[in-house]
Backbone as CSV, one residue per row, in Angstrom:
resi,resn,N_x,N_y,N_z,CA_x,CA_y,CA_z,C_x,C_y,C_z
1,MET,-31.578,13.731,90.923,-31.733,13.790,89.541,-31.625,15.537,89.194
2,ASP,-31.177,15.697,87.759,-31.094,16.911,87.686,-32.371,17.769,87.252
3,GLY,-32.679,18.905,88.109,-33.542,19.676,87.773,-34.037,20.099,86.694
4,SER,-33.383,20.547,85.612,-33.302,21.196,84.665,-33.900,20.004,83.264
5,VAL,-33.525,18.738,83.719,-33.735,17.644,82.989,-35.539,17.426,83.065
6,ILE,-35.887,17.361,84.564,-37.159,17.000,84.743,-37.764,18.215,84.168
7,GLY,-37.654,19.582,84.604,-38.264,20.495,83.845,-38.393,20.707,82.187
8,ASP,-37.383,20.266,81.780,-37.672,20.245,80.252,-38.647,18.837,79.863
9,ASP,-38.514,17.794,80.556,-39.587,16.707,80.124,-41.085,17.318,80.668
10,VAL,-41.155,17.870,81.732,-42.357,18.232,82.118,-42.995,19.127,81.141
11,ALA,-42.168,19.786,80.809,-42.454,21.327,79.583,-42.861,20.519,78.117
12,ARG,-42.058,19.034,77.842,-42.504,18.645,76.415,-43.760,17.782,76.588
13,LYS,-44.084,17.340,77.898,-45.015,16.507,77.863,-46.436,17.435,78.131
14,ARG,-46.200,18.645,78.725,-47.480,19.359,78.387,-47.651,19.854,77.174
15,GLY,-46.487,20.023,76.441,-46.682,20.639,74.862,-47.088,19.645,74.179
16,ARG,-47.192,20.140,72.753,-47.630,18.949,71.781,-46.815,18.321,71.098
17,LYS,-46.585,16.943,71.274,-45.595,16.566,70.872,-45.594,16.130,69.059
18,GLN,-44.414,16.554,68.841,-44.664,16.364,67.304,-44.578,15.172,66.878
19,GLN,-45.502,14.883,65.873,-46.109,13.787,65.060,-44.913,13.420,64.089
20,ARG,-44.640,12.063,64.213,-43.594,11.588,63.195,-44.251,11.549,61.694
21,PRO,-43.242,11.777,60.909,-43.932,11.604,59.438,-44.176,10.072,59.193
22,ASP,-44.709,9.831,58.084,-44.852,8.413,57.449,-43.853,8.226,56.620
23,PRO,-43.188,7.044,56.805,-41.728,7.126,55.925,-42.355,6.287,54.796
24,GLN,-43.305,5.877,54.433,-43.896,5.269,53.325,-44.586,6.475,52.178
25,GLU,-44.362,7.710,52.805,-44.926,8.860,52.029,-44.073,9.374,50.939
26,SER,-42.683,9.399,51.331,-41.749,9.807,50.318,-40.294,9.515,50.811
27,PRO,-39.252,9.598,50.081,-37.923,9.409,50.463,-37.742,10.755,51.716
28,VAL,-38.143,11.884,51.522,-37.945,13.047,52.345,-38.118,12.494,53.646
29,ALA,-39.704,11.844,53.669,-40.608,11.680,55.068,-39.500,10.477,55.317
30,GLU,-39.448,9.371,54.834,-38.209,8.726,55.276,-37.147,9.122,56.092
31,PHE,-36.494,10.166,55.424,-35.397,10.690,55.967,-35.460,11.049,57.590
32,ALA,-36.921,11.943,57.281,-37.285,12.845,58.544,-37.817,11.749,59.830
33,TRP,-38.062,10.690,59.528,-38.483,9.540,60.234,-37.509,9.116,60.815
34,ARG,-36.301,8.873,60.111,-35.113,8.324,61.112,-34.304,9.340,61.908
35,LEU,-34.786,10.764,61.199,-34.158,11.924,62.306,-34.978,11.544,63.719
36,CYS,-36.192,11.313,63.505,-37.272,11.173,64.834,-36.620,10.080,65.686
37,GLU,-36.524,8.939,64.914,-35.918,7.638,65.557,-34.711,7.929,66.301
38,LEU,-33.688,8.636,65.734,-32.379,9.176,66.598,-33.020,9.843,67.910
39,LYS,-33.499,11.040,67.315,-34.053,12.063,68.466,-34.770,11.292,69.723
40,GLU,-35.529,10.067,69.673,-36.020,9.293,70.601,-35.131,8.487,71.199
41,ALA,-34.284,8.159,70.457,-32.989,7.010,71.048,-32.283,7.783,71.943
42,ALA,-32.212,9.233,71.569,-31.370,10.005,72.366,-32.085,10.708,73.708
43,GLY,-33.188,10.068,74.182,-34.157,10.391,74.938,-34.821,11.547,74.732
44,ASP,-35.200,11.861,73.560,-36.295,12.883,72.774,-35.880,14.341,73.302
45,PRO,-34.792,14.717,73.521,-34.721,15.906,74.061,-35.433,17.264,73.185
46,SER,-35.644,18.419,73.720,-36.220,19.271,73.152,-35.296,20.039,72.268
47,TYR,-35.640,20.763,71.018,-34.906,21.440,70.102,-34.070,22.198,70.738
48,ASP,-34.596,23.136,71.857,-33.915,24.240,72.324,-32.494,23.228,73.067
49,ARG,-32.803,22.191,73.681,-31.505,21.433,74.498,-30.838,21.070,73.541
50,MET,-30.798,20.568,72.317,-30.318,20.342,71.009,-29.509,21.246,70.779
51,ARG,-29.626,22.398,70.690,-28.707,23.773,70.795,-28.049,23.955,71.826
52,THR,-28.374,24.439,72.909,-27.840,24.996,73.937,-27.323,23.791,74.626
53,GLU,-27.509,22.778,74.945,-26.753,21.686,75.716,-26.010,20.787,74.781
54,PHE,-26.399,20.491,73.802,-25.552,19.462,72.722,-24.839,20.176,71.492
55,GLY,-25.126,21.316,71.692,-24.477,22.104,70.649,-24.514,22.081,69.246
56,ALA,-26.142,21.681,68.840,-26.602,21.801,67.402,-26.312,23.169,66.909
57,MET,-25.738,23.668,65.781,-25.295,24.709,64.943,-26.563,24.843,64.090
58,ALA,-27.883,24.935,64.707,-28.941,25.211,63.651,-30.037,25.939,64.518
59,SER,-30.878,26.575,63.746,-32.022,27.266,64.836,-33.061,26.157,64.942
60,LYS,-33.919,26.506,66.099,-34.692,25.662,66.370,-35.568,25.249,65.326
61,SER,-36.189,26.273,64.692,-37.106,25.875,63.408,-36.808,25.245,62.313
62,ALA,-35.179,25.462,62.135,-34.457,24.439,61.254,-34.754,22.940,61.580
63,LEU,-34.225,22.759,63.031,-34.354,21.113,63.371,-35.338,20.930,63.518
64,SER,-36.769,21.487,63.750,-37.967,21.247,63.664,-38.417,20.660,62.251
65,ALA,-38.254,21.568,61.423,-38.661,21.528,60.324,-38.042,20.309,59.597
66,ALA,-36.686,19.953,59.816,-36.357,18.585,59.497,-36.800,17.218,59.893
67,ALA,-37.427,17.372,61.076,-38.148,15.975,61.591,-39.626,15.983,61.079
68,ARG,-39.894,17.077,60.291,-41.523,17.065,59.901,-41.619,16.615,58.637
69,GLY,-40.511,16.208,57.797,-40.653,15.504,56.625,-41.201,16.200,55.317
70,LYS,-41.648,17.515,55.348,-42.347,18.066,54.403,-41.179,18.465,53.254
71,ASP,-39.989,18.989,53.657,-38.939,19.451,52.843,-37.661,18.839,53.248
72,LEU,-36.806,18.784,52.435,-35.274,17.940,52.991,-34.625,19.266,53.202
73,PRO,-34.210,18.975,54.503,-33.231,20.046,55.280,-31.924,20.066,54.122
74,SER,-30.965,21.302,54.566,-29.767,21.283,54.074,-29.067,20.056,54.839
75,TRP,-27.693,19.832,54.084,-27.032,19.051,54.655,-26.583,19.599,56.192
76,GLU,-26.132,21.094,55.906,-25.720,21.409,57.102,-26.780,21.024,58.462
77,THR,-28.067,21.361,58.071,-28.953,21.210,59.129,-29.155,19.858,59.482
78,ALA,-28.949,18.863,58.640,-29.253,17.548,58.789,-28.263,16.793,59.615
79,TRP,-26.914,17.420,59.260,-25.811,17.104,59.958,-25.487,17.423,61.366
80,GLU,-25.970,18.762,61.418,-25.900,19.257,63.204,-26.983,18.268,64.063
81,PHE,-27.913,17.891,63.158,-29.237,17.365,64.023,-28.687,15.815,64.316
82,ALA,-28.156,15.156,63.274,-27.573,13.848,63.706,-26.156,13.880,64.592
83,ARG,-25.301,14.638,64.429,-24.105,15.187,65.067,-24.212,15.290,66.671
84,CYS,-25.326,16.101,66.978,-25.451,16.600,67.986,-26.036,15.345,69.205
85,LEU,-26.949,14.601,68.403,-27.501,13.439,69.337,-26.824,12.092,69.155
86,ALA,-26.266,11.833,67.829,-25.342,10.378,67.700,-24.262,10.492,68.189
87,VAL,-23.602,11.758,68.125,-22.109,11.661,68.760,-22.152,12.429,70.160
88,GLY,-22.899,13.324,70.307,-22.724,14.010,71.575,-23.795,13.532,72.743
89,VAL,-24.676,12.617,72.264,-25.617,12.168,73.550,-25.140,10.460,73.323
90,LEU,-25.254,9.770,72.125,-25.241,8.645,72.248,-23.983,8.164,72.044
91,GLY,-22.914,8.735,71.975,-21.431,8.681,71.867,-20.773,7.890,70.848
92,GLN,-21.487,7.674,69.605,-21.023,7.252,68.520,-20.081,7.799,67.747
93,ASP,-19.211,6.997,66.843,-18.035,7.645,66.240,-18.185,8.791,65.324
94,GLU,-17.844,9.843,65.256,-18.183,11.032,64.332,-18.168,10.796,62.901
95,ASP,-17.001,10.203,62.231,-16.511,9.771,61.182,-17.590,8.811,60.869
96,ALA,-17.913,7.636,61.407,-18.933,6.659,61.072,-20.576,7.228,60.875
97,VAL,-21.075,8.150,61.972,-21.977,9.050,61.820,-22.356,9.815,60.759
98,ARG,-21.170,10.384,60.303,-21.140,11.276,59.013,-21.228,10.303,57.718
99,ARG,-20.589,9.334,57.850,-20.775,8.513,56.494,-22.150,7.743,56.560
100,GLU,-22.624,7.714,57.710,-24.082,6.918,57.477,-25.044,8.046,57.171
101,TRP,-24.919,9.106,57.678,-26.185,10.077,57.510,-26.017,10.845,56.263
102,SER,-24.972,10.984,55.598,-24.376,11.607,54.404,-24.971,10.927,53.189
103,LEU,-25.015,9.423,53.635,-25.546,8.543,52.297,-26.766,8.466,52.490
104,ARG,-27.518,8.627,53.785,-29.104,8.400,53.796,-29.521,10.017,53.189
105,TRP,-28.897,11.056,53.517,-29.302,12.655,52.892,-29.240,12.616,51.452
106,GLU,-27.880,12.008,50.881,-27.465,11.981,49.553,-28.799,11.049,48.677
107,ALA,-29.203,10.013,49.272,-30.141,8.961,48.651,-31.503,9.862,48.898
108,ALA,-31.671,10.364,49.871,-33.210,11.358,50.083,-33.100,12.697,48.866
109,ARG,-32.108,13.218,48.558,-31.656,14.093,47.721,-32.023,13.790,46.341
110,THR,-31.460,12.628,45.857,-31.403,11.998,44.655,-32.581,11.175,44.207
111,ALA,-33.361,10.699,45.236,-34.449,9.834,44.818,-35.619,10.729,44.146
112,LYS,-35.883,9.964,43.093,-37.066,10.650,42.438,-38.406,9.427,42.243
113,ASP,-39.275,10.159,42.567,-40.721,9.451,42.409,-41.623,9.791,41.535
114,PRO,-41.503,9.895,40.341,-42.336,10.549,39.151,-43.997,9.895,39.122
115,GLU,-44.761,10.659,38.732,-46.219,10.319,38.420,-45.961,9.651,37.094
116,PRO,-46.370,8.352,37.037,-46.568,7.635,35.370,-47.128,8.446,34.427
117,ASP,-46.542,8.455,33.323,-47.141,9.214,32.201,-48.439,8.601,31.902
118,PRO,-49.651,9.454,31.620,-50.823,8.431,31.204,-50.702,7.763,29.734
119,PRO,-51.286,6.555,29.668,-50.904,5.699,28.381,-51.503,6.613,27.288
120,GLN,-50.858,6.785,26.111,-51.386,7.461,25.137,-51.819,6.599,24.005
121,GLU,-53.294,7.024,23.546,-53.710,6.536,22.471,-52.937,6.490,21.271
122,PRO,-53.122,5.382,20.368,-52.051,5.678,19.144,-53.288,5.963,18.245
123,SER,-52.819,7.067,17.383,-53.837,7.568,16.285,-53.904,6.602,15.060
124,PRO,-55.166,6.353,14.753,-55.559,5.392,13.809,-54.848,6.055,12.363
125,ALA,-54.590,7.225,12.187,-54.008,7.464,11.049,-52.412,7.350,11.027
126,ALA,-51.839,7.615,12.039,-50.584,7.516,12.224,-50.229,6.513,13.356
127,PRO,-49.986,5.182,13.322,-49.993,3.950,14.196,-48.679,4.318,14.633
128,GLN,-48.340,4.223,15.885,-47.001,4.465,16.837,-45.846,3.400,16.384
129,ALA,-45.089,3.674,15.688,-43.876,2.794,15.212,-43.048,2.448,16.613
130,ARG,-42.569,1.261,16.467,-41.642,0.721,17.314,-40.485,1.003,17.142
131,ARG,-39.552,1.379,17.976,-37.946,1.684,17.928,-37.388,0.458,17.866
132,PRO,-36.727,0.190,16.925,-35.828,-1.081,16.975,-34.846,-1.290,18.109
133,LYS,-34.789,-2.434,18.473,-33.898,-2.602,19.831,-32.419,-2.152,19.764
134,TRP,-32.132,-1.824,18.395,-30.289,-1.838,18.173,-30.568,-0.221,18.398
135,LEU,-31.623,0.546,18.040,-31.533,2.042,17.887,-31.470,2.558,19.575
136,VAL,-32.230,1.557,20.247,-32.570,1.854,21.844,-30.903,1.777,22.672
137,ALA,-30.638,0.517,21.971,-29.395,0.397,22.680,-28.061,1.309,22.083
138,ALA,-28.184,1.767,21.004,-27.016,2.923,20.468,-27.187,3.942,21.221
139,VAL,-28.468,4.459,21.579,-28.717,5.529,22.316,-27.956,5.431,23.783
140,VAL,-28.232,4.201,24.634,-27.635,4.096,25.582,-26.234,4.193,25.571
141,VAL,-25.667,3.361,24.514,-24.284,3.602,24.408,-23.584,5.108,24.062
142,VAL,-24.218,5.681,23.549,-23.973,7.268,23.293,-23.984,8.004,24.290
143,LEU,-25.051,7.783,25.501,-25.115,8.628,26.523,-23.924,8.191,27.306
144,VAL,-23.598,6.692,27.778,-22.580,6.296,28.438,-21.307,6.851,28.148
145,VAL,-21.241,6.806,26.938,-19.812,7.448,26.319,-20.016,8.720,26.518
146,ALA,-20.978,9.510,26.208,-20.705,11.019,26.385,-20.508,11.309,27.849
147,GLY,-21.130,10.540,29.202,-20.960,10.646,30.143,-19.367,10.361,30.644
148,ALA,-18.691,9.415,30.219,-17.195,9.065,30.162,-16.441,10.118,29.633
149,VAL,-16.861,10.962,28.596,-16.135,11.924,28.032,-16.226,13.227,29.074
150,TRP,-17.408,13.441,29.454,-17.728,14.582,30.416,-16.571,14.422,31.600
151,TRP,-16.707,13.346,32.206,-15.682,13.260,33.330,-14.547,13.129,32.956
152,ALA,-13.987,12.585,31.856,-12.695,12.643,31.452,-12.198,14.160,31.038
153,TRP,-13.066,14.801,30.622,-12.666,16.251,30.693,-13.311,17.349,31.208
154,PRO,-13.473,17.439,32.689,-13.767,18.481,33.516,-13.413,19.867,33.257
155,GLU,-14.284,20.724,34.194,-13.770,22.164,33.766,-12.120,22.498,34.105
156,GLU,-11.454,23.392,33.611,-10.236,23.387,34.028,-10.148,23.950,35.508
157,ARG,-9.600,23.465,36.604,-9.146,24.023,37.879,-7.714,24.550,37.887
158,PRO,-7.214,25.600,38.535,-8.308,26.840,38.500,-8.491,27.478,37.591
159,ILE,-9.695,28.205,37.291,-10.382,28.684,36.100,-9.201,30.121,35.869
160,PRO,-8.922,30.155,34.619,-8.048,31.085,34.026,-8.650,32.463,34.740
161,GLY,-8.052,33.207,35.444,-8.490,34.669,35.665,-9.240,34.391,36.929
162,ASP,-9.300,33.363,37.633,-9.815,33.613,39.015,-8.963,33.553,40.012
163,ALA,-9.081,34.215,40.899,-8.194,34.437,41.948,-9.012,35.081,43.447
164,SER,-8.369,35.023,44.649,-8.561,35.278,45.752,-7.752,35.760,46.678
165,LEU,-7.900,36.813,47.453,-7.261,37.310,48.479,-7.624,37.280,50.150
166,MET,-7.391,36.744,51.019,-7.572,36.910,52.380,-6.973,38.167,52.855
167,LEU,-8.115,39.139,53.136,-7.573,40.397,53.887,-7.524,40.240,55.208
168,SER,-8.129,39.588,56.172,-7.996,39.523,57.412,-9.050,38.713,57.932
169,GLU,-8.744,38.399,59.317,-9.496,37.027,60.010,-9.575,37.435,61.375
170,THR,-10.621,36.766,62.193,-10.449,36.752,63.396,-10.105,35.344,64.034
171,VAL,-10.069,35.477,65.419,-9.688,34.358,66.201,-8.173,33.960,65.740
172,PRO,-7.202,34.546,66.588,-5.958,34.173,66.215,-5.709,32.889,66.283
173,ASP,-4.548,32.575,65.571,-4.019,31.007,65.993,-3.604,30.827,67.385
174,GLY,-4.000,29.701,68.236,-3.532,29.429,69.486,-4.171,30.166,70.529
175,THR,-5.495,30.647,69.970,-6.420,31.503,70.894,-6.932,30.108,71.900
176,GLU,-7.062,30.452,73.163,-7.559,29.604,74.224,-9.107,29.634,74.500
177,PHE,-9.792,28.370,74.412,-10.982,28.582,74.512,-11.533,27.445,75.790
178,ALA,-12.682,27.594,76.559,-13.025,26.681,77.728,-13.659,25.464,76.668
179,THR,-14.143,24.300,77.390,-14.998,23.265,76.658,-16.315,23.915,76.625
180,ARG,-17.127,23.273,75.809,-18.466,23.404,75.399,-18.699,24.991,75.210
181,GLN,-17.860,25.451,74.648,-18.181,26.948,74.470,-18.073,27.357,72.915
182,ASN,-19.178,28.154,72.318,-19.255,28.414,71.057,-18.566,29.576,70.588
183,PHE,-18.011,29.708,69.383,-17.765,31.053,68.656,-17.742,31.050,67.421
184,VAL,-17.485,31.943,66.833,-17.544,32.227,65.346,-16.090,32.722,64.859
185,LYS,-15.538,31.851,63.518,-14.541,32.145,63.062,-14.772,32.952,61.603
186,THR,-14.236,34.174,61.713,-14.386,34.511,60.327,-13.313,35.107,59.336
187,TRP,-13.178,35.066,58.081,-12.402,35.724,57.210,-12.967,36.593,55.974
188,GLU,-12.207,37.949,55.987,-12.562,38.857,55.051,-11.773,38.601,53.736
189,VAL,-12.612,38.109,52.570,-11.710,37.850,51.407,-12.311,38.450,50.190
190,ARG,-11.437,38.917,49.545,-11.879,39.640,48.332,-11.509,38.644,46.663
191,ASN,-12.437,38.874,46.146,-12.499,38.288,44.542,-11.571,39.410,43.852
192,VAL,-10.417,38.975,43.769,-9.339,39.730,42.909,-9.068,39.460,41.618
193,GLY,-9.770,38.426,41.024,-9.693,37.692,39.502,-10.836,38.810,38.952
194,ARG,-11.131,37.603,37.735,-12.230,38.350,36.479,-13.215,37.647,36.463
195,GLU,-13.220,36.247,37.155,-14.605,35.487,37.289,-15.282,35.544,38.602
196,PRO,-16.487,36.171,38.270,-17.468,36.053,39.380,-17.816,34.828,40.106
197,TRP,-18.101,34.773,41.427,-18.067,33.527,42.387,-19.552,33.375,42.454
198,GLU,-20.225,32.323,42.033,-21.312,31.951,42.010,-21.773,30.444,42.514
199,GLY,-22.434,29.974,43.169,-22.743,28.607,43.816,-21.315,28.152,44.117
200,ARG,-20.799,28.877,45.036,-19.461,28.191,45.561,-19.901,28.148,47.456
201,TYR,-18.753,27.167,47.555,-19.043,26.866,49.137,-17.561,26.854,49.519
202,LEU,-17.341,26.906,51.136,-16.079,26.467,51.695,-16.370,25.231,52.438
203,ALA,-15.636,24.211,52.132,-15.833,22.582,52.578,-14.371,22.129,53.429
204,GLN,-15.239,21.636,54.525,-13.943,21.188,55.424,-12.922,20.008,54.224
205,VAL,-11.602,20.094,54.562,-10.671,19.511,53.769,-9.826,18.731,54.723
206,PHE,-9.597,19.204,56.086,-8.827,18.588,56.989,-9.640,18.990,58.582
207,ARG,-9.042,18.270,59.113,-8.763,18.507,61.100,-7.719,17.745,61.705
208,GLU,-7.442,18.559,62.459,-6.025,17.772,63.318,-6.117,18.126,64.688
209,GLY,-5.684,17.645,65.673,-5.651,17.936,67.245,-6.925,16.851,67.649
210,ASP,-6.533,16.546,69.087,-7.270,16.023,70.091,-8.505,16.260,70.333
211,ALA,-8.933,17.768,70.350,-10.199,18.202,70.636,-11.102,17.857,69.681
212,ALA,-12.358,17.509,70.332,-13.787,17.083,69.455,-14.283,18.306,69.133
213,CYS,-13.844,19.447,68.582,-14.572,20.495,68.449,-15.165,20.324,67.281
214,ALA,-16.905,21.162,66.825,-17.344,20.603,65.787,-17.796,22.085,65.129
215,ALA,-17.705,21.777,63.737,-17.969,23.070,62.735,-18.427,22.420,61.713
216,PRO,-19.358,23.388,60.835,-20.401,22.949,59.587,-18.998,22.547,58.399
217,GLN,-19.575,20.996,57.884,-19.015,20.757,56.926,-18.897,21.564,55.906
218,ARG,-19.820,22.548,55.479,-19.904,23.006,54.389,-20.906,24.139,54.419
219,VAL,-20.154,25.489,54.054,-20.763,26.750,54.356,-20.870,27.574,52.711
220,SER,-21.815,28.322,52.704,-22.212,29.068,51.286,-21.161,30.494,51.231
221,VAL,-20.456,30.310,49.972,-19.549,31.665,49.872,-20.595,32.712,49.443
222,GLY,-21.892,32.311,48.653,-22.610,33.742,47.988,-22.120,34.125,46.737
223,ASP,-22.664,35.022,46.174,-22.411,35.538,45.050,-21.510,36.600,45.272
224,VAL,-20.239,36.237,44.726,-19.419,37.635,44.647,-18.755,38.124,43.518
225,GLU,-18.754,39.360,43.207,-18.414,40.022,41.889,-17.066,40.149,41.900
226,PRO,-16.294,40.241,40.837,-14.909,40.407,40.770,-14.674,42.060,41.520
227,GLY,-13.860,42.042,42.432,-13.243,43.107,43.005,-14.048,43.600,44.468
228,SER,-15.074,42.582,44.530,-16.167,42.571,45.833,-15.338,41.948,47.157
229,THR,-15.729,42.144,48.003,-15.222,41.645,49.283,-16.444,40.846,50.072
230,VAL,-16.208,39.817,50.525,-17.154,39.055,51.235,-16.476,38.495,52.531
231,VAL,-17.232,38.306,53.397,-16.964,37.831,54.995,-17.779,36.352,55.261
232,LEU,-16.703,35.504,55.144,-17.017,34.299,55.300,-16.969,33.950,56.682
233,ALA,-17.996,33.189,57.420,-17.954,32.466,58.737,-18.486,31.363,59.113
234,VAL,-17.615,30.735,60.122,-18.107,29.439,60.270,-18.407,29.315,61.992
235,PRO,-19.774,28.695,62.377,-19.787,28.763,63.909,-18.956,27.625,64.356
236,VAL,-18.391,27.543,65.731,-17.491,26.358,65.894,-18.011,26.052,67.678
237,PHE,-18.156,24.817,68.250,-18.521,24.242,69.499,-17.221,23.550,69.796
238,THR,-16.675,23.825,70.912,-15.502,23.218,71.508,-15.841,22.088,71.697
239,GLY,-16.883,21.366,72.335,-17.031,20.222,72.737,-16.454,19.916,74.204
240,GLU,-16.283,18.651,74.244,-16.018,17.932,75.887,-14.547,17.757,75.894
241,GLU,-13.502,17.498,74.864,-12.430,17.086,75.078,-11.653,18.214,74.916
242,THR,-10.567,17.885,75.610,-9.430,19.506,75.700,-8.405,18.851,74.718
243,GLY,-7.673,20.087,74.368,-6.351,19.948,73.468,-6.428,20.826,72.188
244,ARG,-5.707,20.508,71.072,-5.577,21.618,70.152,-6.630,21.164,69.081
245,CYS,-7.342,22.115,68.418,-8.396,21.955,67.324,-8.208,22.429,66.197
246,LYS,-7.694,22.067,65.085,-7.545,22.771,63.884,-8.307,22.428,62.721
247,ILE,-9.148,23.183,62.016,-9.761,22.754,61.024,-9.804,23.660,59.733
248,GLY,-9.777,23.010,58.783,-9.439,23.830,57.535,-10.617,23.575,56.421
249,TRP,-10.639,24.663,55.805,-11.575,24.795,54.466,-11.051,25.257,52.919
250,LYS,-11.496,24.527,51.873,-11.402,25.254,50.830,-12.472,25.657,50.060
251,MET,-12.324,26.341,48.956,-13.522,26.786,47.984,-13.761,25.604,47.218
252,VAL,-14.960,25.064,46.949,-15.580,24.018,46.100,-16.947,24.406,45.374
253,ASP,-17.201,23.478,44.386,-18.372,23.551,43.768,-19.163,22.906,44.336
254,GLU,-20.876,22.851,43.845,-21.753,22.318,44.276,-21.400,20.674,44.431
255,ASP,-20.690,20.275,43.517,-20.173,18.671,43.752,-19.001,18.514,44.280
256,GLY,-18.583,19.340,44.855,-17.115,19.182,45.933,-16.053,19.480,45.314
257,ARG,-15.859,19.958,44.067,-14.620,20.053,43.321,-13.937,21.160,43.669
258,GLN,-12.560,21.144,44.069,-11.790,22.524,44.570,-11.927,23.350,43.395
259,TYR,-11.788,24.744,43.641,-11.624,25.783,42.673,-10.122,26.144,42.434
260,PHE,-9.362,25.884,43.572,-8.056,26.199,43.528,-7.358,24.855,44.286
261,PRO,-7.202,23.855,43.578,-6.650,22.826,43.938,-5.485,22.984,44.820
262,GLU,-4.402,23.260,43.986,-2.986,23.502,44.799,-2.594,25.044,44.726
263,ASP,-3.143,25.793,44.362,-2.778,27.361,44.245,-2.580,28.223,45.782
264,LEU,-3.632,27.792,46.324,-4.295,28.514,47.748,-4.068,27.704,48.824
265,ARG,-3.691,27.738,50.060,-3.676,26.845,51.184,-5.002,27.201,51.938
266,PRO,-5.728,26.119,52.422,-6.921,26.791,53.071,-6.750,27.460,54.173
267,VAL,-8.168,28.194,54.338,-8.457,28.965,55.207,-8.815,27.853,56.671
268,PHE,-8.524,28.427,57.832,-8.609,27.300,58.957,-8.646,28.496,60.273
269,PHE,-9.091,27.815,61.288,-8.622,27.914,62.890,-7.899,27.224,63.407
270,ASP,-6.998,27.678,64.764,-6.187,26.619,64.999,-6.271,27.237,66.467
271,ILE,-7.098,26.436,67.509,-7.044,26.825,69.003,-6.845,25.641,69.990
272,GLN,-6.905,26.157,70.955,-6.463,25.246,72.061,-7.881,25.505,73.138
273,VAL,-8.644,24.008,73.532,-9.263,23.816,74.295,-8.797,23.420,75.451
274,LEU,-9.279,24.152,76.542,-8.759,23.736,77.831,-9.987,23.434,78.901
275,PRO,-9.788,23.189,80.102,-10.893,22.384,80.693,-11.603,23.810,81.421
């Protein structure tokens, strides 16, 4: 048996085992409870092993906080937690795992459990009037129609005066890496337009090749004023499979809508993973 595994298990038994959150407490706690279930199904590895051995691209503190259920982790942290265990340890299909956990994360993010408003005593001087049912229905119809109009007329993309220019990048195309290796791909990009960049992200739009390398689905661009330059970086783990690995990203908003749908080609890395 692997001595490092024995040492890790002994250290974890001597330490204080993380208590599972109560899934009935809140949607966030339920999401964290499912993360804990996945962790136990994968042999309950330590957070350090999840990073160093299984390639989770998140800090130990972020992984631990995700399983406590106090605050909902970012999608990037949640995905790294699920990916390294469900795909890396349990051997599940990566696309299926991503769909399953993105739905769970989105449900926890959007779920609301507000406190009910206390009942209001009607004033004797001004009794509360009942709204006619037709008026309530009319309001609902107006809201639905308004929503349809909003979706029918989205913000124009690309935004007039919005432009970017890539100045330089690291990790040239065709660079060779060994399996189970970490590296960081960076691009130096300048905002050469008139529109400030706020609340923008780089999101994966494609991947090619046989190598099962892993990289974040989305990274923040940050706030970039016109004329300013930003260095965008994505951490990459080459994984176990050899072959070509090419992944590309494009700039999107919070809802995933692209800022430059056709104008600019994606930024990407294109490497070879060798034994």
